[in-house]
C-alpha positions, -999 to +999 in steps of 0.1 A: +000+000+000+016+031-012+005+065+001+020+098-008+013+132+008+020+167-005+028+195+019+020+230+008+026+262+028+002+290+022-013+320+040-035+296+061-005+275+072+006+241+062-019+220+042-015+182+036-031+166+006-036+129+005-026+116-029-035+079-024-050+059-052-088+064-055-095+027-054-073+020-024-090+007+007-087+030+037-077+020+071-106+013+096-098+043+117-099+066+087-132+051+076-147+055+111-135+091+112-151+098+078-183+082+090-184+103+121-177+135+102-199+130+072-230+111+085-259+121+106-254+094+133-261+119+161-295+128+146-304+091+142-294+085+179-317+113+190-346+098+170-340+065+188-336+080+222-365+061+237-348+028+229-315+039+244-333+051+276-352+018+279-320-003+274-302+018+300-331+013+325-331-025+318-294-027+324-297-007+356-325-030+368-306-061+360-275-048+378-295-039+409-312-073+409-279-090+407-265-070+436-296-078+457-294-115+450-257-116+456-261-097+489-288-121+501-265-151+494-237-134+513-259-126+543-276-160+546 
């Protein structure tokens, strides 16, 4: 995998241009970064907020039930 970068200095400071081949696969971190920057994942999360809240409450209930059962076994 060959990647070249071009550094150009201008009025705004140093600018790096990626000159990699267009058909080249990107690294997973770079793909994740582009997904975060270019998609509307935060709006989708806000639309599904009720599901996130219910999953959080279910997880908290399961954890508290586990603690109660464990403490009963320890005490008796």
